[in-house]
C-alpha positions as CSV (number, residue, x, y, z in Angstrom):
1,M,24.7,45.2,29.8
2,K,23.3,49.0,29.9
3,Q,19.4,49.3,29.2
4,A,20.4,51.6,25.9
5,S,22.9,49.0,24.5
6,F,20.3,46.0,25.3
7,E,17.8,48.4,23.4
8,K,19.9,48.8,20.6
9,L,21.0,45.5,20.1
10,H,17.7,43.8,19.9
11,Q,15.1,46.5,18.7
12,P,15.3,45.3,14.9
13,H,14.3,42.2,16.4
14,W,11.6,43.2,18.1
15,H,10.2,45.6,15.6
16,S,10.4,42.6,13.4
17,F,8.6,40.4,15.8
18,A,5.7,42.9,15.9
19,Q,5.4,43.0,12.3
20,Q,4.9,39.3,12.4
21,V,2.3,39.3,15.1
22,Q,0.4,41.4,12.8
23,A,0.8,39.4,9.8
24,L,-0.6,36.2,11.7
25,H,-3.5,38.3,13.4
26,K,-4.1,39.3,9.8
27,G,-3.7,35.9,8.0
28,T,-1.3,37.3,5.9
29,A,2.0,36.0,7.2
30,T,4.3,34.1,4.5
31,P,5.3,30.5,4.9
32,K,8.9,31.6,6.2
33,Q,7.2,33.9,9.2
34,L,4.9,31.3,10.5
35,E,8.2,28.3,10.3
36,S,10.1,31.0,12.6
37,F,7.5,32.1,14.9
38,A,7.9,29.6,17.8
39,Q,11.5,30.5,17.8
40,D,11.4,34.3,17.9
41,Y,8.6,34.0,20.5
42,R,10.6,32.5,22.9
43,R,13.3,34.7,21.8
44,I,11.1,37.6,23.0
45,C,10.0,35.8,26.0
46,Q,13.6,35.8,27.0
47,H,14.1,39.1,26.7
48,L,11.6,40.1,29.0
49,A,12.8,37.9,31.7
50,L,16.3,39.4,31.2
51,A,15.1,42.9,31.2
52,Q,13.0,41.9,34.2
53,Q,16.2,40.1,35.8
54,R,18.5,43.5,35.3
55,G,16.2,46.1,36.4
56,Y,15.3,48.0,33.4
57,S,12.7,50.8,33.0
58,T,9.0,50.3,33.4
59,P,8.2,51.5,29.9
60,L,10.8,48.8,28.0
61,L,9.3,46.4,30.4
62,E,5.8,47.1,29.2
63,H,6.5,47.2,25.6
64,L,8.5,43.4,25.7
65,Q,4.8,42.9,28.1
66,Q,2.8,43.4,25.5
67,L,4.9,41.7,23.0
68,T,5.0,39.0,25.0
69,L,1.0,39.0,25.3
70,Q,0.3,39.6,21.2
71,G,3.3,36.5,20.8
72,H,1.2,34.2,23.4
73,Q,-2.2,34.7,21.5
74,Q,-1.0,34.3,18.3
75,F,1.5,31.1,19.3
76,Y,-1.5,29.1,20.7
77,R,-3.9,30.2,17.8
78,H,-1.7,29.0,15.4
79,K,-0.1,25.8,17.4
80,S,0.6,23.2,15.1
81,S,-0.4,19.7,15.6
82,L,0.8,16.9,18.1
83,L,1.7,15.2,14.8
84,T,3.1,18.0,13.1
85,Q,5.2,19.1,16.0
86,L,6.3,15.4,16.4
87,L,7.4,15.5,12.6
88,T,8.9,18.6,12.6
89,F,11.1,17.3,15.3
90,I,12.2,14.2,13.7
91,V,13.0,15.7,9.8
92,I,13.9,19.0,10.9
93,D,15.3,19.6,14.7
94,F,16.8,16.7,15.6
95,P,19.7,15.8,12.6
96,A,20.1,19.5,12.6
97,T,21.3,19.4,16.9
98,V,22.9,16.5,15.9
99,R,25.1,18.6,13.1
100,Q,25.4,21.5,15.5
101,Q,26.6,19.4,18.5
102,W,29.2,17.3,16.4
103,R,32.0,17.4,18.3
104,C,30.6,16.2,21.5
105,I,28.5,13.3,19.7
106,A,31.7,12.5,17.1
107,L,33.7,11.7,20.6
108,A,31.5,9.6,21.7
109,T,31.5,8.1,18.8
110,L,35.1,7.8,18.3
111,L,35.1,6.2,22.3
112,F,32.5,3.4,21.8
113,F,33.2,2.5,18.2
114,G,36.8,3.1,18.6
115,S,36.6,0.6,21.8
116,A,34.3,-2.0,20.2
117,A,36.5,-2.0,16.8
118,L,40.0,-2.4,19.1
119,M,38.4,-5.1,21.3
120,A,36.7,-6.8,18.4
121,V,40.1,-7.4,17.1
122,L,41.6,-8.3,20.1
123,T,39.3,-11.0,21.2
124,G,40.0,-11.9,17.7
125,V,43.7,-12.4,17.7
126,F,44.0,-13.6,21.5
127,P,40.8,-15.8,21.9
128,N,41.1,-16.2,26.1
129,L,40.6,-12.5,25.7
130,I,36.7,-13.0,26.2
131,Y,36.9,-14.1,29.7
132,S,38.0,-10.9,30.8
133,V,34.5,-9.0,30.0
134,M,32.5,-12.3,30.6
135,S,32.5,-15.5,32.6
136,P,32.2,-19.0,30.9
137,A,28.4,-19.5,32.0
138,Q,28.3,-16.0,29.8
139,V,30.2,-16.6,27.0
140,A,28.3,-20.4,26.7
141,H,24.7,-18.7,27.1
142,M,25.9,-16.0,24.3
143,E,27.2,-19.2,22.1
144,S,24.3,-20.6,22.4
145,M,21.8,-17.6,21.1
146,Y,23.9,-17.2,18.1
147,D,24.4,-21.0,17.6
148,P,23.5,-21.7,13.8
149,A,21.4,-24.6,14.8
150,Q,18.6,-22.0,16.7
151,R,15.4,-21.2,14.4
152,V,15.2,-18.1,15.8
153,I,18.5,-15.7,16.7
154,G,19.3,-13.4,19.3
155,P,19.0,-12.4,23.2
156,M,15.8,-14.2,22.8
157,S,15.6,-17.1,20.9
158,A,13.8,-19.6,22.9
159,R,10.4,-17.4,22.1
160,D,7.7,-18.4,19.3
161,H,7.2,-16.0,16.8
162,Q,3.5,-14.7,18.1
163,D,5.9,-13.8,21.0
164,D,7.3,-11.0,18.8
165,W,5.3,-8.1,20.0
166,L,6.3,-8.9,23.6
167,M,10.3,-8.8,22.7
168,F,9.4,-4.8,20.8
169,G,9.0,-3.8,24.6
170,F,11.3,-5.4,26.0
171,Y,13.8,-4.4,23.5
172,I,12.4,-0.8,23.6
173,L,12.7,-0.9,27.9
174,N,16.2,-2.3,27.8
175,N,17.6,-0.2,25.2
176,I,16.3,3.1,26.4
177,G,17.6,2.3,30.0
178,I,20.8,1.8,28.3
179,A,20.7,4.8,26.4
180,F,19.2,6.9,29.6
181,Q,22.2,5.7,31.5
182,T,25.0,6.7,29.2
183,F,23.2,10.0,28.9
184,A,21.9,10.8,33.1
185,S,25.8,9.6,33.7
186,G,27.1,12.5,31.8
187,L,25.9,14.5,35.1
188,L,29.4,13.3,36.8
189,L,31.3,15.5,35.0
190,G,31.1,13.4,31.7
191,L,32.5,10.3,33.6
192,G,29.9,8.8,33.8
193,S,29.3,8.9,30.1
194,L,32.8,8.2,29.2
195,F,32.4,5.1,31.2
196,F,29.7,3.9,29.5
197,L,30.5,4.3,26.4
198,L,33.8,2.4,26.6
199,F,32.2,0.1,28.8
200,N,29.7,-1.0,26.2
201,G,32.2,-0.6,23.0
202,I,34.1,-3.2,25.1
203,N,31.8,-5.9,25.4
204,I,30.5,-5.4,21.8
205,G,33.4,-5.3,20.3
206,A,34.4,-8.7,22.5
207,V,31.4,-10.4,21.5
208,A,31.8,-9.6,18.1
209,G,35.3,-10.6,17.8
210,H,34.6,-13.9,19.8
211,L,31.7,-15.0,17.5
212,T,33.4,-14.2,14.1
213,R,36.7,-16.0,15.5
214,I,34.2,-19.5,16.3
215,G,33.0,-18.6,12.6
216,Y,29.4,-17.8,13.6
217,T,29.1,-15.0,11.4
218,D,26.4,-15.8,9.2
219,T,24.1,-15.6,12.5
220,F,25.5,-12.9,14.6
221,W,26.3,-10.0,11.7
222,P,23.2,-10.8,10.0
223,F,21.1,-10.4,13.1
224,V,23.2,-7.4,14.5
225,V,23.5,-5.1,11.4
226,G,20.1,-4.4,10.8
227,H,18.4,-2.6,14.5
228,G,22.7,-1.9,15.0
229,A,22.3,1.3,12.6
230,F,19.7,2.9,14.6
231,E,20.7,1.0,18.2
232,L,24.0,1.7,18.3
233,T,24.0,5.2,16.5
234,A,21.4,5.9,19.5
235,I,23.9,5.0,22.1
236,A,26.6,7.1,20.6
237,I,24.8,10.3,20.4
238,A,23.3,9.3,24.0
239,G,26.9,9.4,25.2
240,G,27.1,12.7,23.0
241,A,24.8,14.2,24.9
242,G,26.1,13.3,28.3
243,L,29.4,14.7,27.5
244,K,27.6,17.6,26.5
245,L,26.5,18.2,30.1
246,G,29.9,16.9,31.6
247,A,31.2,19.5,29.3
248,A,29.1,22.1,30.7
249,L,29.7,21.6,34.5
250,I,33.9,21.5,33.8
251,A,34.2,24.2,31.6
252,P,31.3,26.7,32.7
253,G,32.7,29.9,30.4
254,A,31.1,32.9,31.6
255,L,28.0,31.7,32.9
256,S,27.5,29.8,36.7
257,R,27.7,26.2,36.2
258,A,23.9,26.3,36.9
259,A,23.4,28.3,34.0
260,A,25.9,26.5,31.7
261,L,24.2,23.4,33.0
262,Q,20.8,24.4,31.9
263,T,22.0,25.7,28.7
264,A,23.2,22.4,27.9
265,A,20.6,20.5,29.3
266,R,18.3,22.0,27.2
267,V,20.3,21.0,23.8
268,S,21.3,17.6,25.5
269,I,17.1,16.9,25.8
270,K,16.7,17.2,22.2
271,L,19.1,15.0,21.0
272,V,17.9,12.2,23.9
273,G,14.4,13.0,21.9
274,G,16.1,11.3,18.7
275,V,17.6,9.0,20.6
276,I,14.2,7.7,21.7
277,V,13.1,7.8,18.3
278,F,16.1,6.0,17.4
279,L,16.0,3.0,20.0
280,V,11.8,2.4,19.0
281,L,12.9,1.7,15.0
282,A,16.1,-0.2,16.3
283,A,13.3,-2.4,18.5
284,F,11.1,-2.9,16.0
285,I,13.3,-4.2,13.6
286,E,14.9,-6.1,16.3
287,A,11.9,-8.2,17.4
288,Y,10.3,-8.7,13.7
289,W,13.1,-8.7,11.4
290,S,16.6,-9.3,13.2
291,S,15.6,-12.7,14.9
292,S,14.1,-14.4,11.8
293,N,16.0,-17.1,10.4
294,S,13.9,-17.3,6.8
295,T,15.3,-14.5,5.1
296,A,18.3,-15.1,3.4
297,V,22.1,-13.9,4.5
298,P,23.2,-11.7,1.6
299,I,19.3,-9.9,2.1
300,K,20.0,-8.9,5.8
301,L,23.5,-7.8,5.2
302,A,22.2,-5.8,1.7
303,V,19.3,-4.1,4.1
304,G,21.4,-3.7,7.5
305,A,24.0,-1.9,4.6
306,S,21.2,-0.1,3.2
307,L,19.5,1.4,6.9
308,W,23.4,2.5,7.6
309,L,23.3,4.4,4.5
310,L,20.1,5.9,5.4
311,V,20.7,6.9,9.2
312,L,24.2,8.6,8.0
313,T,22.5,10.2,5.3
314,Y,19.7,11.3,7.6
315,L,21.8,12.7,10.0
316,A,23.9,14.7,7.9
317,F,21.1,16.2,5.2
318,S,17.6,16.0,6.5
319,G,16.4,19.4,7.2
320,R,19.1,21.2,6.3
321,R,17.7,23.4,3.5
322,R,14.6,24.0,5.3
323,Y,16.9,25.0,9.0
324,A,19.2,27.3,6.9
325,A,16.4,29.0,5.7
């Protein structure tokens, strides 16, 4: 792009940013200016980098450098607290990014939940199919975990209640490991994410179908329905983030593959940040709520259904009005 076209395209933003910096310096900035400042500052930095890369004139570079310096000073003067940034990310940035990347996430969701549902049905119809994904010893161990005679249900059913906090840490590490594997393997042209979405979906579906068929519905479903709202959704989103990386490598468009991957990674990292928050919540619910038999099954199912509705509502609507502003 020629310098004249570059200046004509971005001059209104530069003028607006200069007024924004001046308002911040005087303490007269509006709430909307405060909210958009960080994003506007990053855009100015990008424009400066482009101008330097393309060898534009010294006066333009000096002007952009001056704007960047002024923005830098105001950015760190008005930088919000870590807690505020975290809350902003959870309430606004993460759900907005999920909605923006709905195509990749919808595909990952279809692969993950679709394979799980199909395998659950097939395992219920063909009982021996469970042994195609699990050994007889693994099946026996799984059945013992969800045996209605157990006092504490789940993968760590032999523990005492005082060990719940240890299991909380275990679930975090285990679940984040699965999600990161599903995400990072997207670098293999998306094939890794595709594999792990289907692999985990098939295994979860096989377990669900088998335990339902043998009558363990009052232990298995109340156990998984609560934390599953956060955990399973997180895995699907991690898969979507991985497919985003793969798509950048397969079809970079006008960009080089390295540039396309860098752009996709910035978006995917936001998704992974939200995935981690979801998995921490899932681990807490799994350790302190899901594994207990002291709560009636109808209550567990009702709470689980409410959590699924909460997750879907949050991803669909949270921060929509403020983000649009």
